[in-house]
Residue frames relative to the residue before (quaternion, step in Angstrom):
aa qw qx qy qz dx dy dz
M 1.0000 0.0000 0.0000 0.0000 0.00 0.00 0.00
S 0.4287 -0.6943 0.5150 0.2627 3.57 -0.90 0.93
T 0.2517 -0.7896 0.5528 0.0874 3.53 -1.20 0.67
L 0.1960 -0.7253 0.6463 0.1336 3.54 -1.18 0.72
L 0.1455 -0.8115 0.5646 0.0395 3.57 -0.69 1.12
T 0.1032 -0.7873 0.6069 0.0361 3.59 -0.80 1.04
Y 0.2744 -0.7398 0.5929 0.1609 3.55 -0.80 1.04
I 0.2449 -0.7870 0.5562 0.1061 3.57 -0.74 1.12
S 0.2598 -0.7774 0.5581 0.1289 3.55 -0.53 1.20
V 0.0975 -0.8012 0.5905 -0.0020 3.55 -0.86 1.07
N 0.0453 -0.7848 0.6180 0.0108 3.56 -0.99 0.87
E 0.8321 -0.1210 0.0211 0.5409 3.56 -0.55 1.26
G 0.7542 -0.4259 0.2028 0.4569 3.54 0.89 1.02
K 0.6583 0.4878 -0.3066 0.4844 3.59 1.27 -0.02
I 0.4310 -0.6908 0.5214 0.2552 3.55 -0.98 0.89
K 0.4181 -0.6899 0.5273 0.2666 3.56 -0.93 0.86
R 0.5365 -0.6480 0.4418 0.3116 3.57 -0.88 0.98
S 0.6287 0.5573 -0.3393 0.4231 3.58 0.99 -0.79
S 0.6268 0.5248 -0.3381 0.4662 3.61 1.10 -0.62
L 0.6448 0.5090 -0.3204 0.4717 3.58 1.04 -0.74
E 0.5838 0.5553 -0.3663 0.4655 3.60 1.14 -0.58
V 0.6727 0.4854 -0.2962 0.4734 3.58 0.91 -0.92
L 0.6403 0.5217 -0.3259 0.4600 3.59 0.96 -0.84
S 0.6389 0.5313 -0.3307 0.4475 3.59 0.96 -0.82
R 0.6562 0.4952 -0.3107 0.4771 3.58 1.01 -0.80
C 0.6564 0.5011 -0.3163 0.4668 3.60 0.95 -0.81
N 0.6065 0.5394 -0.3518 0.4663 3.60 1.07 -0.70
E 0.6538 0.5233 -0.3044 0.4538 3.56 0.96 -0.92
L 0.6841 0.4737 -0.2858 0.4754 3.58 0.90 -0.92
A 0.6140 0.5548 -0.3465 0.4417 3.58 1.05 -0.71
V 0.6560 0.4984 -0.3055 0.4773 3.58 0.96 -0.87
Q 0.6687 0.5207 -0.3013 0.4371 3.60 0.91 -0.92
N 0.8023 0.3210 -0.1328 0.4855 3.57 0.99 -0.83
G 0.4941 -0.6759 0.4228 0.3468 3.57 1.25 0.08
F 0.4316 0.6875 -0.4588 0.3613 3.56 1.15 0.71
K 0.4524 -0.6345 0.5443 0.3105 3.53 -1.38 -0.01
S 0.2202 -0.7652 0.5926 0.1213 3.59 -1.00 0.87
I 0.0442 -0.8050 0.5912 -0.0247 3.56 -0.69 1.14
A 0.2193 -0.7494 0.6128 0.1216 3.56 -1.03 0.91
L 0.1648 -0.7957 0.5798 0.0591 3.56 -0.98 0.90
V 0.0696 -0.7803 0.6214 0.0148 3.57 -0.87 1.03
I 0.0344 -0.7736 0.6326 -0.0109 3.56 -0.82 1.06
D 0.2669 0.7695 -0.5166 0.2639 3.56 -0.35 1.24
A 0.6296 -0.5158 0.4140 0.4076 3.54 -1.32 0.24
D 0.7838 0.0323 -0.0155 0.6200 3.60 1.16 -0.61
P 0.0387 -0.8699 0.4918 0.0020 3.61 0.28 1.23
S 0.4698 0.7250 -0.4310 0.2606 3.63 1.16 -0.35
P 0.6857 0.4647 -0.3212 0.4590 3.67 0.75 -0.87
V 0.6376 0.5251 -0.3277 0.4586 3.57 1.04 -0.77
A 0.6305 0.5426 -0.3277 0.4479 3.58 0.99 -0.86
E 0.6447 0.5121 -0.3231 0.4666 3.59 1.00 -0.77
Q 0.6373 0.5220 -0.3255 0.4641 3.59 1.00 -0.80
L 0.6511 0.5589 -0.3156 0.4050 3.55 0.98 -0.85
K 0.5485 0.6251 -0.4006 0.3845 3.61 1.16 -0.38
Q 0.6123 0.5481 -0.3460 0.4527 3.58 1.28 -0.23
Y 0.7398 0.4548 -0.2076 0.4502 3.59 1.24 -0.27
G 0.6976 -0.6140 0.2416 0.2790 3.54 1.05 0.84
A 0.4278 0.6907 -0.4924 0.3122 3.63 1.13 0.11
D 0.4998 -0.6470 0.4846 0.3111 3.58 -1.12 0.66
E 0.7894 0.0036 0.0222 0.6135 3.55 1.05 -0.79
I 0.2025 -0.7578 0.6080 0.1222 3.56 -1.22 0.54
Y 0.1349 -0.7762 0.6135 0.0548 3.56 -0.84 1.05
T 0.0749 -0.7975 0.5968 0.0457 3.55 -1.06 0.73
I 0.1041 -0.7287 0.6703 0.0940 3.51 -1.31 0.55
Q 0.0936 -0.8114 0.5769 0.0076 3.55 -0.77 1.08
N 0.2550 0.7296 -0.6070 0.1850 3.53 -0.95 0.97
P 0.5464 -0.6348 0.4282 0.3392 3.62 -0.92 0.79
I 0.5481 0.6345 -0.3916 0.3791 3.60 1.18 -0.52
F 0.6923 0.4947 -0.2734 0.4486 3.59 1.18 -0.56
K 0.3035 0.7479 -0.5266 0.2669 3.59 1.19 0.44
N 0.7687 0.1342 -0.0771 0.6206 3.56 1.15 -0.71
H 0.5829 -0.5804 0.4329 0.3688 3.56 -1.22 0.45
L 0.1030 0.7592 -0.6331 0.1101 3.55 -0.74 1.17
N 0.4891 -0.7229 0.4024 0.2763 3.56 -0.63 1.12
A 0.6827 0.5364 -0.3159 0.3826 3.59 0.73 -1.06
P 0.7247 0.4028 -0.2844 0.4813 3.66 0.66 -0.89
L 0.6266 0.5398 -0.3498 0.4402 3.59 1.04 -0.70
L 0.6438 0.5144 -0.3214 0.4666 3.59 0.96 -0.82
R 0.6679 0.4920 -0.3125 0.4628 3.57 0.92 -0.85
A 0.6499 0.5183 -0.3192 0.4552 3.59 0.98 -0.83
L 0.6598 0.5020 -0.3079 0.4668 3.57 0.92 -0.88
S 0.6452 0.5147 -0.3176 0.4668 3.58 0.96 -0.85
T 0.6221 0.5495 -0.3345 0.4463 3.59 1.03 -0.78
V 0.6830 0.4822 -0.2845 0.4690 3.57 0.90 -0.96
V 0.6616 0.5132 -0.3129 0.4484 3.58 0.88 -0.94
Q 0.6634 0.4989 -0.3087 0.4645 3.59 0.94 -0.82
Q 0.6654 0.5113 -0.3041 0.4510 3.58 1.11 -0.65
I 0.8139 0.2782 -0.1423 0.4897 3.60 0.76 -0.97
K 0.2495 -0.8255 0.4781 0.1665 3.59 1.31 -0.23
P 0.0725 0.8222 -0.5585 0.0821 3.62 0.59 1.12
S 0.4831 -0.6435 0.5024 0.3165 3.55 -1.24 0.42
V 0.7758 0.1341 -0.0749 0.6120 3.59 1.24 -0.52
V 0.1061 -0.7394 0.6608 0.0732 3.55 -1.11 0.81
A 0.0484 -0.8466 0.5286 -0.0381 3.58 -0.34 1.26
F 0.0979 -0.7755 0.6236 0.0126 3.53 -1.07 0.93
A 0.4621 -0.5577 0.5799 0.3731 3.53 -1.34 0.22
S 0.4636 -0.6736 0.4980 0.2886 3.56 -1.09 0.70
T 0.1514 0.7799 -0.5808 0.1776 3.56 -0.02 1.37
E 0.6881 -0.4377 0.3475 0.4628 3.57 -1.27 0.08
G 0.6569 0.5291 -0.3109 0.4380 3.57 1.01 -0.81
S 0.6891 0.4716 -0.2943 0.4649 3.59 0.91 -0.89
K 0.6093 0.5435 -0.3520 0.4577 3.57 1.09 -0.66
D 0.6315 0.5695 -0.3162 0.4206 3.54 1.13 -0.74
I 0.8090 0.3006 -0.1324 0.4876 3.59 1.02 -0.77
L 0.4334 0.7436 -0.4497 0.2389 3.61 1.21 -0.32
G 0.7060 0.4736 -0.2822 0.4445 3.58 0.72 -1.02
A 0.6671 0.5024 -0.3027 0.4593 3.58 0.93 -0.89
L 0.6522 0.5119 -0.3234 0.4562 3.59 0.95 -0.83
A 0.6532 0.5077 -0.3152 0.4650 3.57 0.92 -0.90
A 0.6491 0.5093 -0.3176 0.4674 3.59 1.00 -0.79
N 0.6480 0.5259 -0.3167 0.4509 3.59 0.95 -0.85
L 0.7390 0.4041 -0.2096 0.4966 3.56 1.04 -0.85
E 0.3236 -0.7412 0.5021 0.3063 3.58 1.35 -0.23
A 0.4253 0.7144 -0.4276 0.3549 3.52 1.04 0.92
A 0.5129 -0.5940 0.5146 0.3454 3.54 -1.29 0.41
S 0.1238 -0.8001 0.5827 0.0700 3.59 -1.12 0.59
L 0.1282 -0.7491 0.6463 0.0690 3.53 -1.24 0.67
A 0.1681 -0.8317 0.5261 0.0573 3.58 -0.58 1.14
D 0.8840 0.0822 -0.0451 0.4581 3.52 -1.22 0.76
V 0.2390 0.7848 -0.5349 0.2021 3.59 0.85 0.95
S 0.3540 -0.7309 0.5438 0.2116 3.55 -1.24 0.49
E 0.7629 0.0876 -0.0771 0.6359 3.57 1.32 -0.27
F 0.0962 0.7884 -0.6075 0.0091 3.58 -1.15 0.50
E 0.0099 -0.7734 0.6338 0.0028 3.52 -1.23 0.59
L 0.5420 -0.6374 0.4498 0.3123 3.53 -1.25 0.43
T 0.1571 -0.7338 0.6495 0.1228 3.53 -1.28 0.56
E 0.6955 -0.4610 0.3272 0.4436 3.58 -1.24 0.06
T 0.7910 0.3059 -0.1455 0.5095 3.58 1.15 -0.61
G 0.8228 -0.0545 0.0509 0.5634 3.61 1.22 0.03
V 0.6210 -0.5104 0.4347 0.4060 3.54 -0.91 -1.02
K 0.0810 -0.7449 0.6546 0.1003 3.55 -1.16 0.64
A 0.0494 -0.8250 0.5605 -0.0529 3.53 -1.01 0.85
K 0.3205 -0.6897 0.6004 0.2470 3.52 -1.40 0.07
R 0.0806 -0.8137 0.5753 -0.0229 3.54 -0.94 0.95
P 0.3685 -0.7261 0.5301 0.2366 3.63 -0.70 1.01
V 0.0137 0.7865 -0.6167 0.0297 3.58 -0.95 0.93
M 0.7861 0.3009 -0.2245 0.4910 3.59 -1.31 0.15
A 0.6768 -0.5025 0.2738 0.4631 3.55 0.81 1.14
S 0.6559 -0.5571 0.2743 0.4292 3.55 1.08 0.92
K 0.4217 0.6952 -0.4809 0.3279 3.61 1.19 0.38
I 0.7673 0.2242 -0.1130 0.5900 3.57 1.20 -0.56
I 0.2225 -0.7355 0.6218 0.1515 3.58 -1.09 0.74
S 0.2100 -0.8025 0.5533 0.0766 3.54 -0.57 1.21
A 0.3008 -0.7236 0.5918 0.1891 3.58 -0.98 0.87
V 0.0051 -0.8112 0.5823 -0.0524 3.58 -0.68 1.11
Q 0.0944 -0.7960 0.5971 0.0308 3.54 -1.21 0.53
A 0.0815 -0.7784 0.6214 0.0367 3.56 -1.09 0.77
E 0.1825 -0.7901 0.5790 0.0849 3.55 -1.01 0.82
G 0.6182 0.5414 -0.4130 0.3926 3.52 -1.21 0.53
S 0.2455 -0.7484 0.5948 0.1604 3.54 -1.33 -0.07
P 0.5345 -0.2992 -0.7860 0.0835 1.49 -1.46 2.01
V 0.3277 -0.6534 0.6230 0.2785 3.52 -1.39 0.15
V 0.2123 -0.7707 0.5915 0.1048 3.57 -0.86 1.01
L 0.0845 0.8217 -0.5574 0.0831 3.59 -0.74 0.98
T 0.2152 -0.7336 0.6251 0.1574 3.54 -1.30 0.46
V 0.2430 -0.7941 0.5525 0.0718 3.54 -1.05 0.91
R 0.5051 -0.6702 0.4643 0.2831 3.56 -0.88 1.00
S 0.5412 -0.6050 0.4838 0.3272 3.52 -1.12 0.75
G 0.7934 0.3071 -0.2366 0.4693 3.56 -1.02 0.84
S 0.4857 0.6881 -0.4277 0.3280 3.58 1.25 -0.03
Y 0.7958 0.1251 -0.0509 0.5904 3.59 1.12 -0.66
D 0.4907 -0.6357 0.5042 0.3177 3.55 -1.25 0.45
V 0.4591 -0.6355 0.5386 0.3086 3.54 -1.24 0.52
V 0.1235 -0.7917 0.5970 0.0382 3.57 -0.80 1.06
E 0.2388 -0.7659 0.5814 0.1352 3.56 -0.64 1.11
K 0.1247 0.7739 -0.6058 0.1363 3.53 -0.88 1.03
E 0.3562 -0.7589 0.5070 0.2006 3.55 -0.34 1.27
S 0.0008 0.8036 -0.5948 0.0227 3.56 -0.91 0.91
A 0.4037 -0.6828 0.5520 0.2570 3.52 -1.31 0.40
A 0.1265 0.8425 -0.5137 0.1018 3.55 1.05 0.78
T 0.3696 -0.6955 0.5698 0.2347 3.55 -1.05 0.81
V 0.3023 -0.7349 0.5802 0.1783 3.56 -1.19 0.61
E 0.0793 -0.8034 0.5901 0.0062 3.56 -0.66 1.14
V 0.2695 -0.7644 0.5705 0.1327 3.55 -0.82 1.06
I 0.2018 -0.7800 0.5846 0.0957 3.57 -0.79 1.06
P 0.4172 -0.7143 0.4959 0.2642 3.61 -0.66 1.03
F 0.0951 0.7873 -0.6014 0.0971 3.55 -1.00 0.86
E 0.0947 -0.7935 0.6008 0.0208 3.55 -0.90 0.99
F 0.2024 0.7435 -0.6205 0.1456 3.54 -0.98 0.90
S 0.1275 -0.8170 0.5608 0.0432 3.57 -0.72 1.04
D 0.6785 -0.5181 0.3467 0.3886 3.54 -1.24 0.49
D 0.6651 0.5302 -0.3226 0.4153 3.58 1.00 -0.73
Q 0.5960 0.5512 -0.3669 0.4543 3.58 1.30 -0.07
L 0.5523 0.6210 -0.3882 0.3983 3.56 1.29 -0.20
K 0.3269 -0.7347 0.5620 0.1936 3.54 -1.00 0.87
T 0.7454 0.2197 -0.1561 0.6097 3.56 1.27 -0.41
T 0.2495 -0.7728 0.5705 0.1230 3.56 -1.11 0.68
L 0.3205 -0.7344 0.5699 0.1819 3.55 -0.95 0.96
K 0.2135 -0.8128 0.5348 0.0881 3.57 -0.53 1.19
E 0.8113 -0.0826 0.1293 0.5642 3.57 0.87 -0.93
I 0.2041 -0.7341 0.6314 0.1441 3.54 -1.20 0.64
I 0.1582 -0.7862 0.5942 0.0618 3.56 -0.70 1.11
G 0.3286 -0.7696 0.5185 0.1759 3.56 -0.54 1.17
A 0.5985 -0.5640 0.4306 0.3719 3.53 -1.25 0.48
A 0.4811 -0.6570 0.4983 0.2975 3.53 -1.09 0.75
G 0.7528 0.4288 -0.2805 0.4133 3.53 -1.26 0.40
D 0.8829 0.0385 -0.0229 0.4675 3.52 -0.91 -1.03
K 0.3382 -0.7505 0.5360 0.1873 3.56 -0.95 0.92
I 0.6279 0.5172 -0.3384 0.4730 3.59 1.22 -0.31
D 0.4896 -0.6667 0.4798 0.2926 3.56 -0.90 0.97
L 0.4230 -0.7452 0.4604 0.2319 3.56 -0.46 1.24
S 0.6847 0.5073 -0.2900 0.4356 3.59 0.91 -0.90
E 0.7485 0.3949 -0.1992 0.4940 3.59 1.16 -0.60
A 0.4752 0.7298 -0.4106 0.2700 3.58 1.26 -0.28
E 0.4487 -0.6762 0.5224 0.2617 3.56 -1.12 0.76
T 0.7756 0.1445 -0.0813 0.6091 3.58 1.19 -0.60
V 0.0655 -0.7979 0.5992 0.0032 3.58 -0.91 0.95
I 0.1528 -0.7364 0.6532 0.0882 3.53 -1.02 0.94
A 0.0893 -0.8205 0.5645 0.0094 3.59 -0.56 1.16
A 0.2249 -0.7879 0.5653 0.0949 3.55 -0.79 1.09
G 0.1490 -0.7977 0.5811 0.0611 3.54 -0.99 0.91
R 0.8096 -0.3037 0.2053 0.4584 3.52 -1.34 -0.19
G 0.5894 0.5966 -0.3627 0.4065 3.59 1.17 -0.52
V 0.6121 0.4872 -0.3519 0.5139 3.58 1.25 -0.36
K 0.0032 -0.9016 0.4294 -0.0529 3.52 0.36 1.30
D 0.8082 0.1719 -0.0951 0.5551 3.62 1.19 -0.16
E 0.7468 -0.4016 0.2858 0.4464 3.55 -1.32 -0.05
E 0.6027 0.5576 -0.3595 0.4435 3.60 1.07 -0.68
G 0.6601 0.5055 -0.2989 0.4684 3.56 0.96 -0.90
R 0.6535 0.5142 -0.3161 0.4567 3.56 0.97 -0.83
K 0.6323 0.5312 -0.3298 0.4574 3.59 1.02 -0.77
L 0.6361 0.5213 -0.3260 0.4662 3.59 1.05 -0.75
V 0.6326 0.5169 -0.3203 0.4797 3.58 1.03 -0.81
D 0.6548 0.5168 -0.3066 0.4585 3.58 0.92 -0.91
E 0.6697 0.5026 -0.3030 0.4551 3.58 0.94 -0.90
L 0.6428 0.5133 -0.3221 0.4685 3.58 0.97 -0.84
A 0.6498 0.5133 -0.3134 0.4648 3.59 0.96 -0.85
S 0.6425 0.5282 -0.3210 0.4530 3.57 1.01 -0.79
V 0.6547 0.5158 -0.3093 0.4580 3.58 0.95 -0.89
L 0.7629 0.3706 -0.1836 0.4969 3.59 0.95 -0.89
N 0.3557 -0.7364 0.4879 0.3053 3.59 1.30 -0.06
A 0.3473 0.7715 -0.4416 0.2987 3.53 1.02 0.95
A 0.4616 -0.6159 0.5527 0.3197 3.51 -1.32 0.33
I 0.3220 -0.7377 0.5621 0.1901 3.55 -1.17 0.62
G 0.0465 -0.7709 0.6352 0.0105 3.53 -1.00 0.95
A 0.2065 -0.7856 0.5724 0.1122 3.57 -1.25 0.09
S 0.5272 -0.5998 0.4954 0.3418 3.51 -1.31 0.35
R 0.6776 -0.4932 0.3532 0.4157 3.56 -1.25 0.30
A 0.6029 0.5848 -0.3588 0.4072 3.58 1.03 -0.78
L 0.7161 0.4510 -0.2607 0.4646 3.58 0.93 -0.87
T 0.6476 0.4928 -0.3396 0.4717 3.61 1.03 -0.63
E 0.6540 0.5008 -0.3202 0.4680 3.59 1.01 -0.72
A 0.6663 0.4858 -0.2959 0.4822 3.59 1.15 -0.60
G 0.5144 -0.6744 0.3993 0.3481 3.57 1.29 -0.10
V 0.4189 0.7108 -0.4679 0.3168 3.58 1.27 0.18
Y 0.7796 0.1026 -0.0453 0.6162 3.59 1.08 -0.82
D 0.6160 -0.5566 0.4158 0.3713 3.54 -1.22 0.56
P 0.5685 -0.6208 0.4127 0.3479 3.64 -0.97 0.77
S 0.5948 0.5846 -0.3655 0.4133 3.61 1.14 -0.53
L 0.6738 0.4944 -0.2887 0.4672 3.60 1.25 -0.33
Q 0.4396 0.7060 -0.4552 0.3181 3.59 1.26 0.09
I 0.1812 -0.7587 0.6205 0.0805 3.55 -0.98 0.98
G 0.5635 0.6209 -0.4258 0.3401 3.57 -0.89 0.83
Q 0.7975 -0.3179 0.2268 0.4600 3.52 -1.34 -0.15
T 0.7737 0.2748 -0.1557 0.5492 3.59 0.99 -0.79
G 0.6611 0.4482 -0.3134 0.5136 3.57 1.26 0.36
K 0.7583 -0.3418 0.2761 0.4816 3.54 -1.04 -0.81
V 0.3379 -0.6903 0.6004 0.2211 3.52 -1.29 0.54
V 0.0628 -0.8034 0.5921 0.0069 3.58 -0.74 1.04
S 0.0646 -0.7928 0.6057 0.0220 3.56 -1.18 0.58
P 0.0950 0.8430 -0.5229 0.0829 3.60 0.70 1.04
Q 0.6047 -0.5103 0.4491 0.4151 3.52 -1.32 0.13
L 0.7938 0.0934 -0.0305 0.6002 3.58 1.11 -0.74
Y 0.0430 -0.7697 0.6369 -0.0093 3.57 -0.84 1.06
I 0.0585 -0.7791 0.6238 0.0206 3.58 -0.85 0.99
G 0.1520 -0.7974 0.5818 0.0499 3.56 -0.56 1.21
I 0.0960 -0.8174 0.5679 0.0077 3.57 -0.60 1.16
G 0.8419 -0.0072 -0.0375 0.5383 3.56 -0.52 1.19
I 0.4895 0.6374 -0.4360 0.4049 3.57 1.20 0.59
S 0.4061 -0.7438 0.4796 0.2277 3.58 -0.74 1.05
G 0.4314 -0.7121 0.4543 0.3169 3.59 1.07 -0.72
A 0.1463 0.7906 -0.5722 0.1616 3.58 0.94 0.87
I 0.6344 -0.5814 0.3549 0.3655 3.56 -1.07 0.77
Q 0.6169 0.5547 -0.3539 0.4319 3.59 1.08 -0.67
H 0.6656 0.4707 -0.3009 0.4948 3.59 1.06 -0.70
V 0.6366 0.5493 -0.3266 0.4317 3.58 0.92 -0.91
A 0.5873 0.5907 -0.3652 0.4158 3.60 1.09 -0.69
G 0.7293 0.4393 -0.2389 0.4669 3.57 1.13 -0.56
M 0.7991 0.2765 -0.1529 0.5115 3.62 1.19 -0.14
A 0.3886 0.7680 -0.4499 0.2381 3.58 1.26 0.04
N 0.6577 0.5212 -0.3121 0.4455 3.62 1.17 -0.48
S 0.3883 0.7228 -0.4855 0.3018 3.60 1.24 0.10
K 0.5116 -0.6807 0.4324 0.2966 3.58 -0.93 0.92
V 0.7828 0.0380 -0.0038 0.6211 3.61 0.92 -0.93
I 0.1252 -0.8045 0.5799 0.0283 3.58 -0.77 1.09
V 0.0719 -0.7753 0.6275 0.0066 3.54 -0.83 1.09
A 0.0954 -0.8124 0.5747 0.0236 3.59 -0.80 1.00
I 0.0779 -0.7606 0.6437 0.0326 3.54 -1.04 0.91
N 0.2493 0.7628 -0.5509 0.2292 3.58 -0.49 1.20
K 0.4436 -0.7167 0.4693 0.2633 3.58 -0.96 0.80
D 0.6343 0.5000 -0.3282 0.4899 3.59 1.30 -0.22
P 0.3352 -0.7772 0.4904 0.2075 3.64 -0.37 1.16
D 0.6922 0.4616 -0.2750 0.4819 3.60 1.22 -0.39
A 0.3446 0.7494 -0.5015 0.2610 3.60 1.23 0.21
P 0.5396 -0.6596 0.4157 0.3177 3.63 -0.85 0.93
I 0.5486 0.6372 -0.4006 0.3639 3.61 1.12 -0.56
F 0.6286 0.5598 -0.3386 0.4204 3.59 1.11 -0.66
E 0.5772 0.5992 -0.3750 0.4089 3.60 1.20 -0.41
I 0.7628 0.3178 -0.1926 0.5292 3.61 1.13 -0.55
A 0.5295 0.6586 -0.4021 0.3525 3.60 1.26 -0.22
D 0.4210 -0.6683 0.5512 0.2689 3.55 -1.15 0.68
Y 0.7759 0.0705 -0.0296 0.6262 3.56 1.14 -0.71
G 0.0531 -0.8171 0.5741 0.0031 3.56 -0.91 0.89
I 0.1150 -0.7654 0.6301 0.0624 3.55 -1.09 0.79
V 0.1877 -0.7831 0.5862 0.0891 3.57 -0.62 1.14
G 0.5194 0.6288 -0.4558 0.3566 3.56 -0.64 1.09
D 0.6632 -0.4964 0.3960 0.3961 3.52 -1.37 0.09
L 0.4470 -0.7219 0.4586 0.2623 3.58 -0.59 1.14
Y 0.6233 0.5577 -0.3422 0.4283 3.60 1.11 -0.63
K 0.6915 0.4234 -0.2687 0.5200 3.58 1.24 -0.43
I 0.6787 0.5125 -0.2854 0.4419 3.57 1.11 -0.71
L 0.6965 0.5332 -0.2991 0.3758 3.58 0.78 -1.00
P 0.6436 0.5382 -0.3727 0.3966 3.70 0.77 -0.79
P 0.7150 0.4021 -0.2910 0.4923 3.68 0.74 -0.85
F 0.5859 0.5759 -0.3619 0.4405 3.58 1.12 -0.66
I 0.6699 0.4943 -0.2863 0.4743 3.58 0.92 -0.96
E 0.6526 0.5216 -0.3176 0.4485 3.59 0.95 -0.86
E 0.6515 0.5058 -0.3175 0.4680 3.60 0.99 -0.80
L 0.6312 0.5252 -0.3309 0.4651 3.59 1.03 -0.76
K 0.6342 0.5278 -0.3268 0.4609 3.57 1.01 -0.78
K 0.6418 0.5215 -0.3195 0.4626 3.58 1.00 -0.81
V 0.6458 0.5229 -0.3126 0.4603 3.55 0.97 -0.91
K 0.6828 0.4867 -0.2888 0.4620 3.58 0.91 -0.93
S 0.6641 0.5112 -0.3175 0.4436 3.60 0.99 -0.73
N 0.6690 0.4767 -0.2933 0.4890 3.57 1.21 -0.47
């Protein structure tokens, strides 16, 4: 029986939502084609994550445990992935498109002598491999791509598929793996977290994005308050990160992060194509802008034309009332 393997990305013991989206798609394809869907967790302590994964429909769950995986390090991760692939020989190895997967995709494909497809928004199986769709040119064009052979290694954009919960009686198999610090050619000394927002922007269910219209400290305070009320992550346009108003790690767009929240609220954002490339997969888009001709209104589900400094205070107060009830 052919196998679809999904690598589950974990951050501080929490499964990334984008990985569950990929697993849900692989489960669906496995059922359609009579294949087996396997989830793989590689972590310093994968047991709790493996138990959580039983809620998401994988046929089997594989784990690799080693203290070396406390932080993301390419060399041991590549070796661990290669070990699993050589053991189970999947036809597809699928990842969420994260900073970590982008870091190792090319090397893994080269190690496996496999074809690779990066940052796809849709994929399906063919008799000889995988065909997919991939946004290019700041998402203005959708490119049809195809890879043949086995395995095919691919990464999938966040927000491309819904997470489907499906209780399973999946068995958990532990794969032995040895790797010591003295085998590392590079040493990780320190991880410096991004300043500002504590919620992972790429994984957030709600995102508040600030644009050029947020022109001073008063505007920033309103954005912060709205994010606090909605328990949302804060993002920003390139104009504000380049001006130093927000940390560069919070930039959304073609040269920043790609987000796919259930709710995106753009405040004072015009909707340039470079920014839209990073948030077009949002489920519901709300735009607040004083320019009625701003391009953001062309893709928004709901739009409010007006001065954000006049709109946000009553808007925030109404949200507080709703939450208190």
